[in-house]
NUMI-49167 format. One record per residue (C-alpha): residue number from 1; residue in three letters; z, y, x. Coordinates in nm, 2 decimals, padded with zeros to 4 digits. Example, Ala and Ser with C-alpha at 12.3 -4.5 7.8 and 13.67 -1.06 7.14 Angstrom:
2
num->1&residuo->ALA&z->00.78&y->-00.45&x->01.23 .
num->2&residuo->SER&z->00.71&y->-00.11&x->01.37 .
end
This chain:
209
num->1&residuo->MET&z->00.34&y->-00.85&x->-07.81 .
num->2&residuo->GLU&z->00.67&y->-01.01&x->-07.86 .
num->3&residuo->GLN&z->00.58&y->-01.28&x->-08.12 .
num->4&residuo->LEU&z->00.28&y->-01.41&x->-07.90 .
num->5&residuo->THR&z->00.35&y->-01.72&x->-07.67 .
num->6&residuo->VAL&z->00.04&y->-01.81&x->-07.44 .
num->7&residuo->ILE&z->00.09&y->-02.16&x->-07.32 .
num->8&residuo->ASP&z->-00.10&y->-02.18&x->-07.00 .
num->9&residuo->HIS&z->00.03&y->-02.50&x->-06.84 .
num->10&residuo->PRO&z->-00.22&y->-02.61&x->-06.57 .
num->11&residuo->LEU&z->-00.30&y->-02.93&x->-06.76 .
num->12&residuo->ILE&z->-00.38&y->-02.71&x->-07.08 .
num->13&residuo->GLU&z->-00.57&y->-02.49&x->-06.88 .
num->14&residuo->HIS&z->-00.77&y->-02.77&x->-06.72 .
num->15&residuo->LYS&z->-00.86&y->-02.96&x->-07.05 .
num->16&residuo->LEU&z->-00.94&y->-02.61&x->-07.21 .
num->17&residuo->THR&z->-01.20&y->-02.54&x->-06.94 .
num->18&residuo->LEU&z->-01.37&y->-02.87&x->-07.00 .
num->19&residuo->MET&z->-01.38&y->-02.81&x->-07.38 .
num->20&residuo->ARG&z->-01.55&y->-02.46&x->-07.31 .
num->21&residuo->GLN&z->-01.86&y->-02.62&x->-07.15 .
num->22&residuo->LYS&z->-02.14&y->-02.66&x->-07.38 .
num->23&residuo->GLU&z->-02.23&y->-02.99&x->-07.24 .
num->24&residuo->THR&z->-01.91&y->-03.13&x->-07.32 .
num->25&residuo->SER&z->-01.97&y->-03.43&x->-07.59 .
num->26&residuo->THR&z->-01.84&y->-03.43&x->-07.95 .
num->27&residuo->ASN&z->-01.61&y->-03.74&x->-07.84 .
num->28&residuo->ASP&z->-01.49&y->-03.57&x->-07.52 .
num->29&residuo->PHE&z->-01.42&y->-03.23&x->-07.72 .
num->30&residuo->ARG&z->-01.24&y->-03.42&x->-07.98 .
num->31&residuo->ARG&z->-01.04&y->-03.61&x->-07.72 .
num->32&residuo->LEU&z->-00.96&y->-03.31&x->-07.53 .
num->33&residuo->MET&z->-00.84&y->-03.10&x->-07.85 .
num->34&residuo->THR&z->-00.60&y->-03.39&x->-07.92 .
num->35&residuo->GLU&z->-00.48&y->-03.37&x->-07.59 .
num->36&residuo->ILE&z->-00.42&y->-03.01&x->-07.56 .
num->37&residuo->SER&z->-00.25&y->-03.01&x->-07.92 .
num->38&residuo->THR&z->00.01&y->-03.29&x->-07.80 .
num->39&residuo->LEU&z->00.08&y->-03.08&x->-07.48 .
num->40&residuo->MET&z->00.15&y->-02.76&x->-07.68 .
num->41&residuo->ALA&z->00.35&y->-02.93&x->-07.91 .
num->42&residuo->TYR&z->00.64&y->-02.95&x->-07.67 .
num->43&residuo->GLU&z->00.66&y->-02.57&x->-07.64 .
num->44&residuo->VAL&z->00.59&y->-02.50&x->-08.01 .
num->45&residuo->LEU&z->00.86&y->-02.74&x->-08.13 .
num->46&residuo->ARG&z->01.12&y->-02.62&x->-07.84 .
num->47&residuo->ASP&z->01.35&y->-02.48&x->-08.12 .
num->48&residuo->ILE&z->01.32&y->-02.74&x->-08.37 .
num->49&residuo->PRO&z->01.64&y->-02.81&x->-08.55 .
num->50&residuo->MET&z->01.86&y->-03.11&x->-08.43 .
num->51&residuo->HIS&z->02.17&y->-03.29&x->-08.54 .
num->52&residuo->GLU&z->02.41&y->-03.55&x->-08.41 .
num->53&residuo->ILE&z->02.43&y->-03.92&x->-08.48 .
num->54&residuo->THR&z->02.64&y->-04.19&x->-08.36 .
num->55&residuo->ILE&z->02.47&y->-04.46&x->-08.20 .
num->56&residuo->ASP&z->02.56&y->-04.79&x->-07.99 .
num->57&residuo->THR&z->02.41&y->-04.82&x->-07.65 .
num->58&residuo->PRO&z->02.44&y->-05.15&x->-07.45 .
num->59&residuo->MET&z->02.77&y->-05.03&x->-07.30 .
num->60&residuo->GLU&z->02.96&y->-04.83&x->-07.57 .
num->61&residuo->THR&z->02.95&y->-04.62&x->-07.87 .
num->62&residuo->THR&z->02.86&y->-04.26&x->-07.82 .
num->63&residuo->THR&z->02.67&y->-03.97&x->-08.01 .
num->64&residuo->GLY&z->02.34&y->-03.81&x->-07.94 .
num->65&residuo->ARG&z->02.10&y->-03.55&x->-08.10 .
num->66&residuo->VAL&z->01.81&y->-03.61&x->-08.30 .
num->67&residuo->ILE&z->01.54&y->-03.41&x->-08.47 .
num->68&residuo->ASP&z->01.47&y->-03.45&x->-08.85 .
num->69&residuo->GLY&z->01.08&y->-03.45&x->-08.82 .
num->70&residuo->LYS&z->01.05&y->-03.49&x->-09.20 .
num->71&residuo->LYS&z->01.16&y->-03.13&x->-09.23 .
num->72&residuo->VAL&z->00.85&y->-03.03&x->-09.02 .
num->73&residuo->VAL&z->00.51&y->-02.95&x->-09.22 .
num->74&residuo->ILE&z->00.19&y->-02.92&x->-09.01 .
num->75&residuo->ALA&z->-00.03&y->-02.72&x->-09.24 .
num->76&residuo->ALA&z->-00.38&y->-02.79&x->-09.10 .
num->77&residuo->VAL&z->-00.63&y->-02.53&x->-09.18 .
num->78&residuo->LEU&z->-00.98&y->-02.72&x->-09.27 .
num->79&residuo->ARG&z->-01.18&y->-02.84&x->-09.11 .
num->80&residuo->ALA&z->-01.09&y->-02.86&x->-08.76 .
num->81&residuo->GLY&z->-00.72&y->-02.76&x->-08.79 .
num->82&residuo->SER&z->-00.67&y->-03.13&x->-08.88 .
num->83&residuo->GLN&z->-00.76&y->-03.24&x->-08.52 .
num->84&residuo->ILE&z->-00.47&y->-03.04&x->-08.39 .
num->85&residuo->ALA&z->-00.24&y->-03.19&x->-08.64 .
num->86&residuo->ASP&z->-00.35&y->-03.55&x->-08.51 .
num->87&residuo->GLY&z->-00.24&y->-03.43&x->-08.15 .
num->88&residuo->MET&z->00.10&y->-03.30&x->-08.27 .
num->89&residuo->LEU&z->00.17&y->-03.59&x->-08.47 .
num->90&residuo->THR&z->00.20&y->-03.81&x->-08.17 .
num->91&residuo->VAL&z->00.50&y->-03.62&x->-08.07 .
num->92&residuo->VAL&z->00.67&y->-03.60&x->-08.43 .
num->93&residuo->PRO&z->00.53&y->-03.87&x->-08.61 .
num->94&residuo->GLY&z->00.76&y->-03.80&x->-08.90 .
num->95&residuo->ALA&z->00.63&y->-03.47&x->-08.99 .
num->96&residuo->ARG&z->00.48&y->-03.41&x->-09.32 .
num->97&residuo->ILE&z->00.10&y->-03.30&x->-09.34 .
num->98&residuo->GLY&z->-00.04&y->-03.02&x->-09.56 .
num->99&residuo->HIS&z->-00.40&y->-02.90&x->-09.58 .
num->100&residuo->ILE&z->-00.54&y->-02.54&x->-09.64 .
num->101&residuo->GLY&z->-00.91&y->-02.51&x->-09.71 .
num->102&residuo->LEU&z->-01.07&y->-02.17&x->-09.64 .
num->103&residuo->TYR&z->-01.42&y->-02.03&x->-09.59 .
num->104&residuo->ARG&z->-01.54&y->-01.69&x->-09.56 .
num->105&residuo->ASP&z->-01.81&y->-01.56&x->-09.80 .
num->106&residuo->PRO&z->-02.13&y->-01.49&x->-09.59 .
num->107&residuo->LYS&z->-02.17&y->-01.19&x->-09.82 .
num->108&residuo->THR&z->-01.87&y->-01.03&x->-09.89 .
num->109&residuo->GLN&z->-01.67&y->-01.18&x->-09.56 .
num->110&residuo->VAL&z->-01.38&y->-01.23&x->-09.82 .
num->111&residuo->VAL&z->-01.18&y->-01.52&x->-09.76 .
num->112&residuo->VAL&z->-01.18&y->-01.78&x->-10.03 .
num->113&residuo->GLU&z->-00.94&y->-02.07&x->-10.08 .
num->114&residuo->TYR&z->-01.09&y->-02.40&x->-10.22 .
num->115&residuo->TYR&z->-00.81&y->-02.65&x->-10.14 .
num->116&residuo->PHE&z->-00.44&y->-02.62&x->-10.10 .
num->117&residuo->LYS&z->-00.20&y->-02.91&x->-10.09 .
num->118&residuo->MET&z->00.16&y->-02.91&x->-09.94 .
num->119&residuo->PRO&z->00.47&y->-03.14&x->-09.94 .
num->120&residuo->GLY&z->00.72&y->-03.06&x->-10.20 .
num->121&residuo->ASP&z->01.06&y->-02.83&x->-10.13 .
num->122&residuo->LEU&z->00.87&y->-02.62&x->-09.89 .
num->123&residuo->HIS&z->01.15&y->-02.39&x->-09.88 .
num->124&residuo->GLU&z->01.37&y->-02.64&x->-09.70 .
num->125&residuo->ARG&z->01.09&y->-02.71&x->-09.43 .
num->126&residuo->ASP&z->00.96&y->-02.54&x->-09.11 .
num->127&residuo->VAL&z->00.58&y->-02.51&x->-09.12 .
num->128&residuo->VAL&z->00.33&y->-02.49&x->-08.81 .
num->129&residuo->VAL&z->-00.01&y->-02.39&x->-08.92 .
num->130&residuo->THR&z->-00.28&y->-02.53&x->-08.71 .
num->131&residuo->ASP&z->-00.63&y->-02.38&x->-08.66 .
num->132&residuo->PRO&z->-00.83&y->-02.40&x->-08.33 .
num->133&residuo->LEU&z->-00.94&y->-02.05&x->-08.33 .
num->134&residuo->LEU&z->-00.77&y->-01.70&x->-08.42 .
num->135&residuo->ALA&z->-01.10&y->-01.51&x->-08.46 .
num->136&residuo->THR&z->-01.12&y->-01.23&x->-08.71 .
num->137&residuo->GLY&z->-00.77&y->-01.32&x->-08.81 .
num->138&residuo->HIS&z->-00.86&y->-01.30&x->-09.21 .
num->139&residuo->SER&z->-00.83&y->-01.69&x->-09.27 .
num->140&residuo->ALA&z->-00.51&y->-01.69&x->-09.07 .
num->141&residuo->VAL&z->-00.35&y->-01.42&x->-09.27 .
num->142&residuo->ALA&z->-00.48&y->-01.57&x->-09.60 .
num->143&residuo->ALA&z->-00.31&y->-01.90&x->-09.51 .
num->144&residuo->VAL&z->00.01&y->-01.72&x->-09.43 .
num->145&residuo->ASP&z->-00.01&y->-01.54&x->-09.74 .
num->146&residuo->ARG&z->-00.03&y->-01.86&x->-09.95 .
num->147&residuo->LEU&z->00.25&y->-02.03&x->-09.77 .
num->148&residuo->LYS&z->00.47&y->-01.76&x->-09.81 .
num->149&residuo->GLU&z->00.45&y->-01.80&x->-10.17 .
num->150&residuo->TYR&z->00.68&y->-02.11&x->-10.13 .
num->151&residuo->SER&z->00.91&y->-01.94&x->-09.91 .
num->152&residuo->PRO&z->00.94&y->-02.21&x->-09.61 .
num->153&residuo->ARG&z->01.23&y->-02.16&x->-09.35 .
num->154&residuo->SER&z->01.01&y->-02.06&x->-09.10 .
num->155&residuo->ILE&z->00.61&y->-02.04&x->-09.02 .
num->156&residuo->LYS&z->00.45&y->-02.06&x->-08.67 .
num->157&residuo->PHE&z->00.08&y->-02.03&x->-08.60 .
num->158&residuo->VAL&z->-00.08&y->-02.26&x->-08.35 .
num->159&residuo->CYS&z->-00.44&y->-02.21&x->-08.18 .
num->160&residuo->LEU&z->-00.63&y->-02.30&x->-07.89 .
num->161&residuo->VAL&z->-00.80&y->-01.97&x->-07.84 .
num->162&residuo->ALA&z->-00.74&y->-01.63&x->-07.99 .
num->163&residuo->SER&z->-00.90&y->-01.31&x->-07.96 .
num->164&residuo->PRO&z->-00.73&y->-00.98&x->-07.92 .
num->165&residuo->GLU&z->-00.88&y->-00.85&x->-08.25 .
num->166&residuo->GLY&z->-00.75&y->-01.16&x->-08.46 .
num->167&residuo->LEU&z->-00.40&y->-01.13&x->-08.29 .
num->168&residuo->LYS&z->-00.38&y->-00.77&x->-08.41 .
num->169&residuo->ILE&z->-00.48&y->-00.86&x->-08.75 .
num->170&residuo->LEU&z->-00.23&y->-01.14&x->-08.80 .
num->171&residuo->THR&z->00.09&y->-00.98&x->-08.64 .
num->172&residuo->GLU&z->00.03&y->-00.67&x->-08.81 .
num->173&residuo->ALA&z->00.01&y->-00.85&x->-09.15 .
num->174&residuo->HIS&z->00.29&y->-01.10&x->-09.06 .
num->175&residuo->PRO&z->00.53&y->-00.97&x->-08.78 .
num->176&residuo->ASP&z->00.76&y->-01.26&x->-08.85 .
num->177&residuo->VAL&z->00.53&y->-01.55&x->-08.75 .
num->178&residuo->THR&z->00.53&y->-01.66&x->-08.41 .
num->179&residuo->ILE&z->00.17&y->-01.72&x->-08.24 .
num->180&residuo->TYR&z->00.11&y->-02.00&x->-08.00 .
num->181&residuo->THR&z->-00.22&y->-02.02&x->-07.82 .
num->182&residuo->ALA&z->-00.36&y->-02.17&x->-07.48 .
num->183&residuo->ALA&z->-00.57&y->-01.87&x->-07.42 .
num->184&residuo->VAL&z->-00.65&y->-01.49&x->-07.53 .
num->185&residuo->ASP&z->-01.01&y->-01.44&x->-07.46 .
num->186&residuo->ARG&z->-01.20&y->-01.13&x->-07.43 .
num->187&residuo->GLU&z->-01.34&y->-01.01&x->-07.76 .
num->188&residuo->LEU&z->-01.56&y->-01.08&x->-08.08 .
num->189&residuo->ASN&z->-01.90&y->-01.06&x->-08.09 .
num->190&residuo->ALA&z->-02.10&y->-00.91&x->-08.40 .
num->191&residuo->ASP&z->-02.08&y->-01.23&x->-08.59 .
num->192&residuo->GLY&z->-01.72&y->-01.28&x->-08.54 .
num->193&residuo->TYR&z->-01.73&y->-01.55&x->-08.28 .
num->194&residuo->ILE&z->-01.48&y->-01.54&x->-07.98 .
num->195&residuo->LEU&z->-01.62&y->-01.43&x->-07.64 .
num->196&residuo->PRO&z->-01.64&y->-01.62&x->-07.40 .
num->197&residuo->GLY&z->-01.47&y->-01.90&x->-07.66 .
num->198&residuo->ILE&z->-01.54&y->-02.25&x->-07.72 .
num->199&residuo->GLY&z->-01.81&y->-02.22&x->-08.00 .
num->200&residuo->ASP&z->-01.78&y->-02.33&x->-08.35 .
num->201&residuo->ALA&z->-01.48&y->-02.57&x->-08.30 .
num->202&residuo->ALA&z->-01.53&y->-02.76&x->-08.65 .
num->203&residuo->ASP&z->-01.90&y->-02.81&x->-08.58 .
num->204&residuo->ARG&z->-01.81&y->-02.95&x->-08.20 .
num->205&residuo->VAL&z->-01.53&y->-03.18&x->-08.34 .
num->206&residuo->PHE&z->-01.72&y->-03.31&x->-08.60 .
num->207&residuo->GLY&z->-02.08&y->-03.31&x->-08.45 .
num->208&residuo->THR&z->-02.22&y->-03.10&x->-08.71 .
num->209&residuo->ASP&z->-02.46&y->-02.81&x->-08.70 .
end
């Protein structure tokens, strides 16, 4: 799958293993998600556009390359996508933040949007969509569908754990979107949860049931 990158750095694998454990506290789960997101940001933003500026070192005038963090938009899928956004902001503090609120209707299984707020001039920006889990893939497709209405320069999707089923759905719907994940797990269960997975990421981040 050409558009998939699995970021399997030992530090990320270690922290993800700790997150998977059911006895991990809310505080530790939240901290680990932030730490993994920060580590993943280095690979996700490897090709971020740069430009050259003139600077004065203590020795002489020279030039150096810098990024324009303001051209990066981190689009957090609510609720727990905001925790990944927080981790990435430690690397690109100048990034703009957008939010996409989606839920799956329990009767129809149709994805419903209840909130959408993005920075202006999205056509001039690179968007990184963050959501801890790529499970069925339907929410991810809906989020990317909505973003493409504004024609951003590029869209990437970042999650901690993906299912084979979700990857298939997202890549078929949006073959131009690069996907970054820390792990591809075995399968979905009958209720649409990833196995072995990490449970309900939002509930574990916020301490809700």
